[in-house]
C-alpha positions in Angstrom: -45.3 -31.3 -8.8 -43.2 -34.4 -9.2 -40.7 -32.5 -11.3 -40.4 -29.9 -8.6 -39.9 -32.6 -6.0 -37.3 -34.3 -8.2 -35.5 -31.0 -8.6 -35.5 -30.2 -4.9 -34.3 -33.7 -4.0 -31.5 -33.4 -6.7 -30.3 -30.1 -5.2 -30.3 -31.5 -1.7 -28.5 -34.7 -2.7 -26.0 -32.8 -4.7 -25.4 -30.4 -1.9 -25.0 -33.3 0.6 -22.5 -35.2 -1.7 -20.5 -32.0 -2.2 -20.3 -31.4 1.5 -19.2 -35.0 2.1 -16.6 -34.7 -0.6 -15.3 -31.4 0.8 -15.0 -32.9 4.3 -13.2 -36.0 2.9 -10.7 -33.8 1.1 -10.0 -31.7 4.1 -9.6 -34.7 6.4 -7.3 -36.5 3.9 -5.1 -33.3 3.7 -5.0 -33.1 7.5 -4.1 -36.8 7.8 -1.2 -36.2 5.4 0.0 -33.2 7.4 -0.1 -35.2 10.6 2.1 -37.9 9.0 4.5 -35.2 7.9 4.8 -33.9 11.4 5.1 -37.4 12.9 7.9 -38.1 10.4 9.7 -34.8 11.0 9.7 -34.8 14.8 12.3 -37.6 15.3 14.6 -35.9 12.7 14.3 -32.5 14.5 15.0 -34.3 17.9 18.1 -35.9 16.4 19.3 -32.6 15.0 18.8 -30.9 18.3 20.7 -33.6 20.2 23.5 -34.0 17.7 23.8 -30.7 15.7 27.3 -31.6 14.3 26.2 -34.8 12.7 24.9 -34.7 9.1 24.2 -38.4 8.7 20.4 -37.9 8.5 20.8 -35.9 5.2 22.8 -38.7 3.8 19.7 -40.9 3.9 18.0 -41.8 0.6 14.4 -42.3 1.9 11.8 -43.1 -0.8 9.3 -40.3 -1.3 10.7 -38.2 1.6 12.8 -35.1 0.9 14.6 -33.1 3.5 16.2 -29.6 3.7 17.7 -27.6 6.6 17.5 -23.8 6.3 18.6 -20.9 8.6 16.6 -17.9 9.6 17.6 -16.1 6.3 16.3 -18.9 4.2 19.7 -20.1 3.2 19.8 -23.9 2.6 22.4 -25.5 4.9 21.8 -29.2 4.2 19.5 -31.3 2.0 18.8 -34.9 1.5 20.7 -37.0 -1.0 17.6 -37.9 -3.0 16.9 -34.3 -3.9 19.9 -34.1 -6.2 19.9 -30.7 -7.9 16.3 -30.0 -6.9 15.5 -27.8 -4.0 12.4 -27.4 -1.8 11.3 -23.7 -2.0 11.7 -21.8 1.3 8.8 -19.3 1.8 9.5 -16.1 3.8 6.2 -16.4 5.7 7.2 -19.8 6.9 10.4 -18.4 8.5 8.4 -16.0 10.6 6.1 -18.6 12.1 6.8 -20.2 15.5 4.7 -23.4 14.6 4.8 -25.9 11.8 3.4 -24.6 8.5 2.1 -26.5 5.4 1.8 -25.7 1.7 1.6 -27.7 -1.6 4.3 -27.3 -4.2 4.4 -28.3 -7.8 7.7 -29.6 -9.1 8.3 -30.5 -12.7 10.4 -33.5 -11.9 9.2 -34.6 -8.5 5.6 -33.8 -9.1 3.1 -32.4 -6.7 4.3 -32.5 -3.1 3.1 -31.5 0.3 5.6 -29.5 2.3 5.9 -28.8 6.1 8.3 -26.3 7.6 9.1 -27.0 11.3 11.0 -24.4 13.3 13.4 -25.4 16.0 16.4 -23.9 17.9 19.9 -25.3 18.4 21.7 -23.3 21.0 20.9 -19.7 20.0 20.5 -20.5 16.3 17.0 -20.7 14.7 16.8 -23.4 12.2 14.0 -24.8 10.0 13.5 -28.3 8.8 11.6 -28.7 5.5 10.0 -32.1 4.8 8.2 -32.8 1.5 6.3 -36.0 0.4 4.5 -36.6 -2.8 0.6 -36.2 -2.7 -0.1 -38.8 -5.4 -1.4 -41.4 -2.9 -3.7 -38.9 -1.3 -4.9 -37.6 -4.6 -5.5 -41.1 -5.9 -7.6 -41.8 -2.8 -9.6 -38.5 -3.3 -10.1 -39.3 -7.0 -11.4 -42.7 -6.1 -13.8 -41.3 -3.6 -15.0 -38.7 -6.1 -15.7 -41.4 -8.6 -17.6 -43.4 -6.1 -19.8 -40.3 -5.2 -20.4 -39.7 -8.8 -21.6 -43.3 -9.2 -23.7 -43.2 -6.1 -25.4 -39.9 -6.8 -27.6 -41.0 -9.7 -28.2 -44.3 -8.0 -29.3 -42.6 -4.8 -31.4 -40.1 -6.8 -33.2 -42.9 -8.6 -33.8 -44.9 -5.4 -35.1 -41.7 -3.7 -37.4 -41.0 -6.6 -38.7 -44.6 -6.6 -39.3 -44.6 -2.8 -40.9 -41.2 -2.9 -43.2 -42.1 -5.8 -44.2 -45.3 -4.0 -44.8 -43.5 -0.7 -46.6 -40.6 -2.3 -48.8 -42.9 -4.2 -49.6 -44.9 -1.1 -50.3 -41.7 0.9 -52.4 -40.1 -1.9 -54.4 -43.2 -2.6 -57.0 -42.5 0.2 -57.2 -38.9 -0.9 -57.9 -40.0 -4.6 -60.5 -42.4 -3.3 -62.0 -39.6 -1.2 -62.0 -37.3 -4.1 -63.8 -39.8 -6.3 -66.4 -40.4 -3.6 -66.9 -36.7 -3.1 -67.4 -36.2 -6.8 -70.1 -38.9 -6.7 -71.8 -37.2 -3.8 -71.6 -33.9 -5.6 -73.3 -35.4 -8.6 -75.9 -37.0 -6.4 -76.8 -33.5 -5.0 -77.1 -32.0 -8.5 -78.8 -35.1 -9.9 -81.1 -36.6 -7.3 -81.9 -39.6 -9.6 -78.3 -40.7 -9.5 -77.7 -43.5 -7.1 -74.8 -43.5 -4.7 -73.7 -46.5 -2.7 -72.9 -44.4 0.4 -74.3 -41.0 1.2 -71.2 -40.2 3.3 -67.4 -40.4 2.8 -65.7 -43.3 4.5 -63.9 -42.4 7.8 -61.1 -44.9 8.4 -59.5 -43.1 11.4 -61.4 -40.1 12.9 -58.3 -39.0 14.8 -55.9 -38.5 11.8 -55.9 -35.6 9.4 -57.7 -37.5 6.6 -60.4 -38.8 9.0 -61.1 -35.2 10.3 -61.2 -34.0 6.7 -63.7 -36.7 5.8 -65.9 -36.0 8.9 -65.8 -32.3 8.0 -66.8 -32.9 4.4 -69.6 -35.3 5.6 -71.0 -32.6 7.8 -70.8 -30.1 4.9 -72.5 -32.5 2.5 -75.3 -33.2 5.0 -75.9 -29.4 5.5 -75.8 -28.8 1.7 -78.1 -31.8 1.1 -80.5 -30.6 3.8 -80.5 -27.1 2.3 -81.1 -28.4 -1.2 -83.9 -30.6 0.1 -85.5 -27.6 1.8 -84.9 -25.4 -1.3 -86.6 -28.1 -3.5 -89.5 -28.4 -1.1 -89.8 -24.6 -0.9 -89.9 -24.2 -4.6 -92.5 -27.0 -4.9 -94.6 -25.5 -2.1 -94.3 -22.0 -3.4 -95.3 -23.2 -6.9 -98.3 -25.0 -5.3 -99.3 -21.8 -3.4 -99.0 -19.6 -6.4 -100.8 -22.1 -8.7 -104.1 -21.8 -7.0 -104.6 -18.0 -7.1 -103.2 -17.9 -10.6 -105.6 -20.6 -11.7 -108.5 -18.7 -10.2 -107.4 -15.5 -11.9 -107.1 -17.2 -15.2 -110.5 -18.9 -14.8 -112.3 -15.7 -13.9 -110.6 -13.8 -16.8 -111.5 -16.5 -19.3 -115.1 -16.6 -17.9 -115.5 -12.9 -18.2 -114.1 -12.8 -21.7 -116.1 -15.8 -23.0 -119.2 -13.7 -23.5 -120.8 -10.4 -22.8 -121.6 -9.8 -19.1 -123.7 -7.3 -17.2 -122.0 -4.8 -14.8 -122.9 -6.8 -11.8 -121.1 -9.9 -13.1 -118.1 -7.9 -14.1 -117.9 -6.4 -10.6 -118.2 -9.9 -9.0 -115.4 -11.2 -11.2 -113.2 -8.2 -10.4 -113.8 -8.7 -6.7 -112.6 -12.3 -7.0 -109.6 -11.2 -9.1 -108.8 -8.5 -6.5 -109.0 -11.0 -3.6 -106.6 -13.4 -5.4 -104.2 -10.6 -6.2 -104.2 -9.6 -2.6 -103.3 -13.2 -1.7 -100.6 -13.3 -4.4 -99.2 -10.0 -3.1 -99.0 -11.3 0.5 -97.2 -14.5 -0.6 -94.7 -12.5 -2.6 -94.2 -10.0 0.3 -93.7 -13.0 2.6 -91.2 -14.6 0.4 -89.3 -11.4 0.0 -89.2 -10.9 3.8 -87.9 -14.4 4.3 -85.3 -14.1 1.6 -84.0 -10.9 3.3 -83.9 -12.7 6.6 -82.0 -15.6 5.1 -79.4 -13.2 3.6 -79.1 -11.3 7.0 -80.5 -8.2 5.3 -83.8 -7.9 7.2 -83.6 -4.3 8.3 -85.7 -3.3 11.3 -86.1 0.3 12.4 -85.4 1.4 16.0 -88.1 3.8 16.5 -89.4 4.7 20.0 -93.0 3.4 20.5 -95.3 1.7 23.0 -95.8 -2.0 22.6 -99.2 -1.9 24.2 -100.4 0.6 21.6 -99.1 -1.6 18.7 -100.6 -4.8 20.2 -104.0 -3.0 20.8 -104.0 -1.8 17.2 -103.3 -5.4 16.0 -106.2 -6.7 18.1 -108.6 -4.1 16.6 -107.5 -5.2 13.1 -108.2 -8.8 13.9 -111.6 -8.1 15.4 -113.6 -8.4 12.1 -112.2 -11.9 11.5 -113.0 -12.9 15.1 -116.5 -11.6 15.1 -117.2 -13.5 11.9 -116.8 -16.7 13.9 -118.2 -15.2 17.2 -114.8 -15.4 18.8 -113.9 -13.0 21.7 -110.5 -11.4 22.0 -109.8 -11.0 25.7 -106.9 -8.6 26.4 -104.7 -8.5 29.5 -102.3 -5.8 28.3 -100.0 -3.9 30.6 -100.1 -0.2 29.7 -97.2 2.2 29.0 -94.4 -0.2 27.9 -91.8 1.8 26.0 -89.8 0.0 23.3 -87.5 0.7 20.4 -88.4 -1.3 17.3 -90.0 -1.4 13.9 -93.8 -0.7 14.3 -94.7 -2.2 10.9 -92.9 -5.5 11.6 -94.2 -5.7 15.1 -97.8 -5.2 14.0 -97.2 -7.9 11.3 -95.8 -10.2 14.0 -98.8 -9.8 16.3 -101.3 -10.2 13.4 -99.7 -13.5 12.4 -100.5 -15.0 15.8 -103.9 -13.4 16.0 -104.8 -14.6 12.5 -103.8 -18.2 13.2 -105.6 -18.2 16.5 -108.8 -17.1 14.8 -108.5 -19.6 12.0 -107.7 -22.6 14.1 -110.3 -21.9 16.8 -113.9 -23.1 16.8 -116.9 -20.7 16.8 -118.0 -19.1 20.2 -114.5 -19.5 21.8 -112.1 -16.9 23.2 -108.6 -15.8 22.4 -106.5 -14.4 25.3 -103.9 -11.8 24.5 -101.4 -10.7 27.2 -98.5 -8.2 27.5 -96.4 -7.8 30.6 -92.9 -6.5 31.5 -90.6 -8.4 33.7 -86.8 -8.3 34.4 -85.8 -6.2 31.4 -87.9 -8.2 29.0 -91.5 -8.2 27.7 -93.7 -11.2 27.2 -96.5 -11.2 24.7 -98.8 -14.2 24.9 -101.5 -15.5 22.5 -103.7 -18.3 23.7 -106.5 -19.8 21.7 -109.1 -22.6 22.3 -108.5 -24.2 19.0 -107.7 -27.6 17.7 -104.1 -27.7 19.1 -101.0 -29.1 17.5 -99.8 -32.7 17.6 -96.4 -33.3 19.2 -94.9 -34.6 15.9 -95.8 -31.4 14.2 -94.3 -29.0 16.8 -90.6 -29.2 15.5 -91.8 -28.2 12.0 -94.3 -25.4 12.7 -91.8 -22.7 11.8 -90.8 -24.3 8.5 -92.1 -22.6 5.4 -95.3 -23.9 3.9 -95.7 -26.5 6.7 -99.2 -26.9 7.9 -99.9 -28.6 11.2 -103.6 -28.4 10.6 -105.5 -30.8 8.4 -106.4 -30.1 4.8 -109.9 -29.0 5.7 -108.5 -25.9 7.4 -107.4 -23.1 5.0 -104.4 -20.8 5.7 -104.9 -18.4 2.9 -103.7 -15.3 4.7 -100.2 -16.5 5.6 -99.8 -19.0 2.8 -97.9 -21.4 5.0 -95.3 -18.6 5.7 -96.8 -16.9 8.7 -94.8 -18.6 11.6 -91.6 -18.6 9.5 -91.9 -14.8 9.1 -92.7 -14.5 12.8 -89.6 -16.4 13.8 -87.5 -14.3 11.5 -88.8 -11.0 13.0 -88.3 -12.2 16.5 -84.8 -13.5 15.9 -83.9 -10.1 14.3 -84.9 -8.5 17.6 -82.9 -11.1 19.6 -86.1 -12.6 21.0 -87.5 -16.0 21.4 -90.8 -17.8 20.7 -92.2 -20.5 23.0 -95.1 -22.8 22.1 -97.2 -24.9 24.4 -100.1 -26.9 23.0 -102.6 -29.6 23.8 -104.6 -31.3 21.0 -108.3 -30.5 21.2 -107.8 -27.8 23.9 -105.8 -25.1 22.3 -102.3 -23.6 21.7 -100.3 -20.9 23.4 -97.5 -18.9 21.8 -95.3 -16.7 24.1 -93.0 -14.1 22.5 -90.1 -12.8 24.7 -88.3 -9.7 23.6 -85.5 -7.8 25.3 -86.5 -4.3 26.4 -82.9 -2.9 26.0 -83.1 -3.5 22.3 -79.7 -2.1 21.3 -78.9 -5.4 19.6 -81.6 -5.1 17.0 -80.3 -5.9 13.5 -80.3 -2.6 11.6 
């Protein structure tokens, strides 16, 4: 990068010096031409006023050579200092009505700048040729060129030093930012690695570097949060899977330890089947959530009646409720058409019914409601259970998070029920509302749009 920068600066400086040199040469030549005209004008005026006198050509002026020519290019007079030399008369100069200039190379007199000035005496067109050596001007140009050739490497070196200093000063915060970001990255992959600060320093939040640091800090916080959730998820999933697998292993070892009668084999197989069902539900739940996380949770848009699906879910939950002498009271509005996925909707309703039964005391009631209002449907599940503390409410939709105490088992959902419910509702552009009071019960309200054209499919 520095080599490229040096090359670009060299080209720019070289171009600038070349342009300055060209302008200087042009101006030096123009200045010489102006001096030629200023010198020739008094001579022309004298010739016009006194055409018969030839004294001007008898002058022996140093470094100034004169000729007088007619319209045919014939030399009429010339200055004494020319001797046998003559200033060339160009045909194109004789056709011009204004002064012309050219440079002539003479073997004896050297390089000269010549001007041809037309004028008229009476009816006769005459031309005065004035020539002066260009050595003074050329020496000035050579001196200026040498000065530029000396200044060019010096200016290039100074520019390189200043650019390197400024670039180093400008990049120093970025280098520090990069080192700090590397430390943060290592802390994410190696939680045991200690870092002095968990965020990048923001010296000025209004400049580009400050905004970059703030953006990276937000990104690191989100990544750190996602990694923390992933670690917790893996830990909880391992815990959830460990119990059924331990039971399966224990039952298998018990059965294989010695000969058993058919009744004992059947009892062991029932336990194994029950734990396999739990494992299957956990795996299915994890798969559903992974699809939701990837935005690949596909819901069908089949025409159905929500009241029928909700009634069916209530019937499926009745055996669990009767086992605890819990009544399911239904206030379901009939004939509500809907477009959705019947399987997922039934799973959604069963999650809330299952939780309501498990967290309710015996001889209580669960109220289930369904109503349509303003293009939306509201499904309500209200229990008379233990309720949820305020500090648990923000976390109830997190995976494997239990608001209930350890004495209450959640074998069916495996700590994933409400997380799956939220994924299904969000996929249908709906919302879930929770109101609760500790010791009196909890109410969940699901709101779904009836015009369900925005269902993810």
